[in-house]
C-alpha positions in Angstrom: -120.8 -75.6 -151.8 -122.2 -77.1 -148.5 -124.9 -79.6 -148.4 -126.5 -80.3 -144.9 -127.5 -84.0 -145.3 -129.4 -84.3 -142.1 -132.2 -81.8 -141.1 -135.7 -81.7 -139.9 -138.6 -79.4 -140.3 -142.4 -79.8 -139.7 -145.6 -78.1 -141.0 -146.1 -74.9 -139.4 -149.3 -75.9 -137.4 -147.4 -78.5 -135.5 -143.7 -77.4 -135.7 -143.5 -75.6 -132.2 -145.4 -78.3 -130.2 -143.5 -81.1 -131.9 -140.1 -79.4 -131.1 -141.2 -78.6 -127.6 -142.1 -82.2 -127.0 -138.8 -83.6 -128.5 -136.7 -81.1 -126.4 -138.4 -82.2 -123.3 -137.7 -85.8 -124.1 -134.0 -85.4 -125.0 -133.0 -82.4 -123.0 -131.6 -80.7 -126.1 -132.1 -77.0 -126.9 -133.4 -76.4 -130.4 -131.8 -73.7 -132.5 -135.1 -73.0 -134.3 -138.9 -73.5 -133.9 -138.9 -76.5 -136.3 -140.6 -74.8 -139.1 -139.4 -74.8 -142.8 -138.6 -71.0 -142.4 -136.6 -71.9 -139.2 -134.5 -74.2 -141.0 -133.8 -71.9 -143.9 -132.8 -69.2 -141.4 -130.3 -71.4 -140.0 -129.0 -72.5 -143.3 -128.5 -68.6 -144.1 -126.5 -68.2 -140.9 -124.3 -71.1 -141.8 -124.0 -70.4 -145.6 -125.6 -73.7 -146.2 -126.5 -74.1 -150.0 -128.9 -77.1 -149.8 -130.4 -79.2 -147.0 -131.6 -82.7 -147.1 -135.0 -83.1 -145.2 -135.4 -86.2 -143.3 -139.0 -87.0 -142.1 -139.8 -89.7 -139.7 -142.9 -91.7 -139.7 -143.6 -92.7 -136.1 -146.8 -94.7 -136.9 -148.0 -96.4 -140.2 -151.0 -94.1 -140.5 -148.8 -91.2 -141.0 -147.3 -92.4 -144.3 -149.3 -90.1 -146.6 -149.3 -87.0 -144.6 -145.6 -87.1 -143.8 -144.6 -87.8 -147.2 -147.1 -85.3 -149.0 -145.2 -82.6 -146.7 -141.9 -83.8 -147.7 -142.8 -84.0 -151.5 -144.2 -80.3 -151.4 -140.7 -79.2 -150.2 -138.6 -81.5 -152.3 -136.5 -79.9 -155.1 -137.6 -76.3 -153.9 -134.9 -73.6 -154.0 -133.0 -74.8 -150.7 -134.4 -78.2 -149.9 -134.1 -81.9 -151.2 -136.2 -84.4 -149.4 -136.2 -88.1 -148.4 -139.4 -89.9 -147.5 -140.4 -91.8 -144.5 -141.8 -95.3 -143.8 -142.7 -97.5 -140.8 -141.4 -101.0 -140.2 -145.0 -102.1 -139.4 -146.2 -100.8 -142.9 -148.5 -103.5 -144.3 -147.7 -102.7 -147.9 -144.0 -101.5 -147.8 -143.2 -102.3 -151.4 -146.1 -100.4 -152.9 -145.4 -97.5 -150.6 -141.7 -97.5 -151.4 -142.6 -97.3 -155.1 -144.8 -94.4 -154.2 -141.9 -92.6 -152.5 -139.9 -93.3 -155.6 -142.7 -91.9 -157.9 -142.8 -88.8 -155.8 -139.4 -87.9 -156.7 -138.2 -88.3 -153.1 -134.5 -89.3 -152.9 -134.6 -92.1 -150.2 -136.1 -93.1 -146.9 -135.3 -92.2 -143.2 -135.7 -94.8 -140.6 -135.5 -94.2 -136.9 -135.6 -97.7 -135.0 -135.9 -96.0 -131.5 -138.9 -93.8 -132.4 -140.4 -96.9 -134.6 -139.7 -99.3 -131.7 -138.1 -102.0 -133.9 -134.5 -103.2 -134.1 -132.7 -102.2 -137.2 -132.0 -105.9 -138.1 -135.6 -107.0 -137.6 -136.8 -108.8 -140.8 -139.4 -106.1 -141.3 -136.4 -103.5 -141.7 -134.4 -105.9 -143.8 -137.5 -106.1 -146.2 -137.7 -102.5 -146.6 -134.1 -101.7 -146.8 -133.5 -104.6 -149.4 -136.4 -103.2 -151.7 -135.6 -99.6 -151.2 -132.0 -100.1 -152.4 -133.2 -102.3 -155.3 -135.2 -99.5 -156.8 -132.6 -96.9 -156.3 -133.6 -95.2 -153.1 -131.0 -94.2 -150.6 -131.7 -95.4 -146.9 -130.6 -93.4 -143.9 -131.2 -94.6 -140.4 -130.6 -93.1 -136.8 -127.8 -95.1 -135.3 -126.5 -95.4 -131.8 -128.1 -93.9 -128.6 -130.9 -91.6 -128.7 -131.0 -89.5 -125.7 -134.7 -89.0 -125.9 -135.5 -92.8 -125.8 -135.3 -95.3 -123.0 -134.5 -99.1 -123.3 -132.1 -100.9 -125.4 -130.4 -99.2 -128.4 -132.1 -100.3 -131.6 -129.2 -99.7 -134.1 -125.9 -100.8 -132.7 -122.7 -101.7 -134.7 -123.4 -105.4 -134.2 -126.9 -105.0 -135.6 -125.7 -103.0 -138.5 -123.3 -105.9 -139.3 -126.1 -108.3 -139.4 -128.0 -105.8 -141.7 -125.1 -105.5 -144.1 -124.8 -109.3 -144.2 -128.5 -109.9 -144.9 -128.7 -107.2 -147.6 -125.5 -107.9 -149.4 -124.9 -111.5 -148.6 -121.0 -111.0 -148.2 -120.7 -109.1 -151.4 -119.5 -105.5 -151.8 -122.0 -103.2 -153.5 -120.7 -101.0 -156.4 -122.6 -98.2 -155.0 -123.2 -98.0 -151.3 -126.8 -96.8 -150.4 -127.1 -97.1 -146.7 -126.2 -94.1 -144.5 -125.6 -94.4 -140.7 -126.5 -91.2 -139.0 -124.6 -89.7 -136.2 -121.0 -91.1 -137.2 -122.3 -94.6 -137.5 -123.5 -94.8 -133.8 -124.1 -91.9 -131.5 -122.0 -92.4 -128.4 -120.7 -95.8 -129.6 -117.7 -94.5 -131.2 -115.2 -97.2 -130.1 -117.4 -99.9 -131.5 -117.9 -98.1 -134.7 -114.4 -97.6 -135.3 -113.6 -101.4 -134.5 -116.5 -102.9 -136.4 -117.9 -100.5 -139.0 -115.1 -98.1 -140.3 -114.1 -99.1 -143.9 -117.4 -101.0 -144.7 -119.5 -100.0 -147.6 -121.8 -97.6 -145.7 -121.9 -93.8 -145.4 -121.7 -92.1 -142.0 -123.2 -88.7 -141.5 -121.9 -86.3 -139.0 -125.3 -85.1 -137.6 -125.0 -83.7 -134.1 -121.6 -85.2 -133.5 -119.7 -82.8 -135.4 -120.5 -80.1 -132.7 -120.7 -82.4 -129.7 -117.9 -84.9 -130.0 -114.3 -84.2 -129.2 -112.1 -83.2 -132.1 -109.8 -86.3 -131.8 -112.7 -88.7 -132.0 -114.3 -86.8 -134.8 -111.2 -86.8 -136.8 -110.4 -90.5 -136.0 -113.9 -91.6 -137.3 -113.4 -89.6 -140.6 -109.8 -90.8 -141.2 -110.4 -94.5 -140.2 -113.8 -94.7 -142.2 -112.5 -92.6 -145.3 -113.6 -89.1 -146.2 -115.1 -90.6 -149.4 -118.0 -92.0 -147.1 -118.5 -89.3 -144.8 -121.4 -86.6 -145.0 -121.5 -83.2 -143.6 -124.8 -82.9 -141.4 -126.0 -80.8 -138.5 -129.2 -82.4 -137.2 -130.7 -79.1 -137.6 -132.6 -77.6 -135.5 -130.7 -79.7 -132.9 -127.4 -78.1 -133.6 -126.2 -75.0 -135.4 -125.0 -75.8 -138.9 -122.7 -72.7 -138.9 -120.9 -74.1 -135.8 -121.1 -77.8 -137.2 -119.4 -76.6 -140.5 -116.7 -74.6 -138.5 -115.8 -77.7 -136.6 -115.1 -79.9 -139.7 -113.1 -77.0 -141.1 -110.9 -76.9 -137.9 -109.8 -80.4 -138.4 -106.5 -81.2 -140.3 -108.3 -82.4 -143.4 -107.1 -81.8 -147.0 -109.2 -79.6 -149.2 -110.0 -82.6 -151.3 -111.5 -84.3 -148.1 -113.3 -81.2 -147.2 -115.0 -81.1 -150.7 -116.1 -84.8 -150.4 -117.6 -84.4 -147.1 -119.3 -80.9 -147.5 -120.9 -81.8 -151.0 -119.4 -84.3 -153.5 -120.5 -87.4 -151.6 -123.9 -85.9 -151.1 -124.2 -85.2 -154.9 -123.2 -88.8 -155.6 -125.9 -90.4 -153.2 -128.5 -88.1 -154.7 -127.2 -88.7 -158.3 -126.9 -85.0 -158.9 
């Protein structure tokens, strides 16, 4: 079984213009048109059983439309969905309760697109409450090639988040996930400061575009029990991403954890 824990898709009427805009900002070449059918087609080429959809709310007014779309796809044949919320949301607890009541599995945060640092008190409030009601939280971490300015989620800022959320204790069940290997293009800091801590890393985008030694070091240093297979579809090809993980000198037990067991644990399946 393979679960792709980090994917994106958009309603048909906005999929292509959205993908075209994001591609122009980042310089990345998409592997699909950004539609749901485009996502499923990529899943088929890579023999992906399930994908976790991660919507991003880029302004507070998008809350209802973004989460309605996510909920419509959630628990369909091939897709499980997270919800989204913006740090400047005026009623975050009520909206997080709504996300929970919709059956969504967690929330996706993107500090660069949402123009706030991950250790901002607005995010801390959201993360703390989301975790308290059983929602998982995944955030973009590290560099975003489509965004200028200071990196909004660095390893040092993540350390401050963990300190504020857990206050020095170790959670029985980690619920925070750092996308892109804990910090895209910040791997030395990730291995020095974050590896071994009670957070998950997903391998979105980095599994295909990071050298094998670095990728393997991140997995082994952090522990395969806290690593999630992810492609960042449509920004990389899930088939190529999966093959890259298989090519590493990992044990069968580690591969099973990375490809699906850890995901099922987070999703409580």
